[in-house]
C-alpha positions as CSV (number, residue, x, y, z in Angstrom):
1,M,-17.7,-22.4,64.9
2,D,-19.1,-19.5,63.0
3,N,-15.6,-18.0,62.5
4,A,-14.3,-21.4,61.3
5,Q,-17.1,-21.6,58.7
6,K,-16.3,-18.1,57.5
7,A,-12.6,-19.0,57.2
8,I,-13.5,-22.1,55.2
9,M,-15.8,-20.2,52.9
10,I,-13.2,-17.5,52.3
11,G,-10.6,-20.2,51.6
12,V,-13.0,-22.0,49.2
13,G,-13.8,-18.7,47.5
14,L,-10.1,-17.9,47.2
15,F,-9.4,-21.3,45.7
16,V,-12.2,-21.0,43.2
17,T,-11.0,-17.6,42.2
18,I,-7.5,-18.9,41.6
19,L,-8.9,-21.8,39.5
20,I,-10.9,-19.3,37.4
21,I,-7.8,-17.1,36.9
22,A,-5.7,-20.2,35.9
23,A,-8.4,-21.3,33.5
24,V,-8.5,-17.9,31.9
25,M,-4.7,-17.8,31.6
26,L,-4.7,-21.2,29.9
27,I,-7.1,-19.9,27.3
28,V,-5.6,-16.4,26.9
29,N,-2.0,-17.4,26.5
30,P,-2.4,-19.6,23.4
31,A,-4.9,-17.1,21.9
32,I,-2.2,-14.3,22.3
33,N,0.4,-16.6,20.5
34,L,-2.2,-17.4,17.8
35,I,-2.9,-13.7,17.3
36,D,0.8,-12.8,17.1
37,N,1.4,-15.6,14.6
38,A,-1.5,-14.5,12.5
39,A,-0.4,-10.9,12.5
40,G,3.1,-12.0,11.5
41,K,1.8,-14.1,8.6
42,I,-0.5,-11.2,7.5
43,G,2.5,-8.9,7.5
44,N,4.5,-11.3,5.4
45,L,1.6,-11.9,3.1
46,S,1.2,-8.1,2.6
47,E,4.9,-7.7,2.0
48,T,4.9,-10.6,-0.5
49,F,1.8,-9.1,-2.3
50,T,3.4,-5.7,-2.5
51,T,6.6,-7.1,-3.9
52,M,4.6,-9.2,-6.4
53,L,2.6,-6.1,-7.4
54,Y,5.5,-3.8,-7.8
55,S,7.6,-6.4,-9.6
56,K,5.0,-6.4,-12.3
57,Y,5.9,-2.7,-13.0
58,D,9.7,-3.0,-12.5
59,D,11.3,-2.3,-15.9
60,R,8.4,-3.9,-17.8
61,T,6.4,-3.0,-20.8
62,V,2.7,-2.7,-20.1
63,T,-0.3,-1.7,-22.2
64,G,-2.2,1.6,-21.8
65,A,-5.1,-0.4,-20.3
66,E,-2.8,-1.6,-17.5
67,V,-1.6,2.0,-17.0
68,I,-5.1,3.2,-16.6
69,S,-6.1,0.4,-14.3
70,F,-3.0,1.0,-12.1
71,V,-3.8,4.8,-11.9
72,Q,-7.4,4.2,-11.1
73,Q,-6.4,1.7,-8.3
74,Y,-3.6,3.8,-6.7
75,A,-4.4,7.4,-7.4
76,A,-6.1,7.8,-4.0
77,D,-3.1,6.4,-2.1
78,E,-1.6,9.3,-0.1
79,N,2.0,8.3,-0.5
80,M,1.9,7.0,-4.1
81,I,3.7,8.9,-6.9
82,I,2.2,8.1,-10.3
83,E,3.8,9.7,-13.3
84,V,2.5,9.1,-16.9
85,K,4.0,10.4,-20.1
86,P,1.2,9.7,-22.6
87,N,3.4,10.4,-25.7
88,S,6.8,11.7,-26.7
89,S,5.6,15.3,-27.2
90,S,3.6,15.6,-24.0
91,N,4.7,16.6,-20.5
92,M,4.9,14.1,-17.6
93,L,1.5,13.9,-15.9
94,Q,1.3,13.7,-12.1
95,L,-1.6,11.6,-11.0
96,G,-0.9,10.5,-7.5
97,K,-1.8,12.3,-4.3
98,A,1.9,13.0,-4.0
99,R,3.8,14.3,-7.0
100,G,7.3,13.3,-8.2
101,N,10.1,15.2,-9.8
102,E,10.1,13.2,-13.1
103,S,13.1,11.2,-12.0
104,L,13.2,7.6,-10.7
105,I,14.8,8.6,-7.4
106,I,13.0,10.7,-4.7
107,D,12.9,10.2,-1.0
108,K,9.4,11.6,-0.4
109,G,6.6,12.8,-2.6
110,L,6.2,16.5,-3.1
111,K,3.1,18.6,-2.4
112,Y,1.1,20.2,-5.2
113,D,1.2,24.0,-5.5
114,D,0.0,26.7,-7.9
115,T,2.5,25.8,-10.6
116,N,2.2,22.0,-10.2
117,K,-1.4,20.6,-10.5
118,Q,-2.5,17.1,-10.1
119,T,-3.9,15.6,-13.3
120,K,-7.4,14.0,-13.0
121,V,-7.5,10.3,-13.7
122,S,-10.3,10.8,-16.2
123,A,-7.9,12.8,-18.4
124,L,-6.2,9.6,-19.4
125,T,-9.3,8.3,-21.1
126,D,-10.2,11.6,-22.8
127,S,-9.5,10.9,-26.5
128,S,-10.2,14.5,-27.5
129,N,-7.0,15.6,-25.7
130,P,-3.8,14.0,-27.2
131,E,-1.6,15.5,-24.5
132,T,-3.3,13.4,-21.8
133,Y,-4.9,10.5,-23.7
134,V,-3.6,7.0,-23.0
135,P,-4.7,4.6,-25.7
136,S,-5.5,1.2,-24.2
137,S,-3.4,-0.7,-26.8
138,A,-0.3,1.6,-26.6
139,R,2.9,0.3,-25.0
140,Y,4.4,2.0,-21.9
141,E,7.7,1.3,-20.2
142,A,7.0,1.0,-16.5
143,K,9.7,1.9,-14.0
144,L,9.6,2.0,-10.2
145,I,10.3,5.3,-8.5
146,K,12.5,4.5,-5.4
147,S,14.0,6.3,-2.5
148,S,17.7,7.3,-2.7
149,S,18.6,4.3,-0.6
150,G,16.8,2.1,-3.2
151,D,15.0,0.0,-0.6
152,T,11.6,1.8,-0.7
153,V,9.2,2.0,-3.6
154,V,7.4,5.3,-3.6
155,G,5.8,5.2,-7.0
156,V,5.6,4.1,-10.6
157,Q,6.5,6.0,-13.8
158,F,5.0,5.1,-17.2
159,V,6.6,6.4,-20.4
160,R,5.2,5.6,-23.8
161,T,7.4,3.6,-26.1
162,N,7.4,3.4,-29.8
163,K,7.4,-0.4,-29.9
């Protein structure tokens, strides 16, 4: 009888274990689907937000205040090329972590070296230097810098207009 009781106890233990595993699977499977759906929605939201953000700077005229705001927000982004031409007589300033080549097509941002220095963001608000100063009320033509395939935005270029 002792062996029969042990066999019954092992059977009951095995049955309870199977019930617990089934209950866990019933809870985990919908949670995995929920997480996958949420991740997909977040990805779509991020893509939509990025598209909306960049469409604001795609062949648009913006103010100097918007230029400064954009630069302050994205200058720390490792892959963002930000180029600003404060006025018609100044050189193109490179403000992003990656530098561009002053054109609207580049596949990857370039690294800074001894001859090409990154301009500090604070230079845009320094009214004592007309070569780097961006007046908040001035108008700038914003254009997206894209990869050669045209499907990836790698930066934004702002050029002062006379409008």
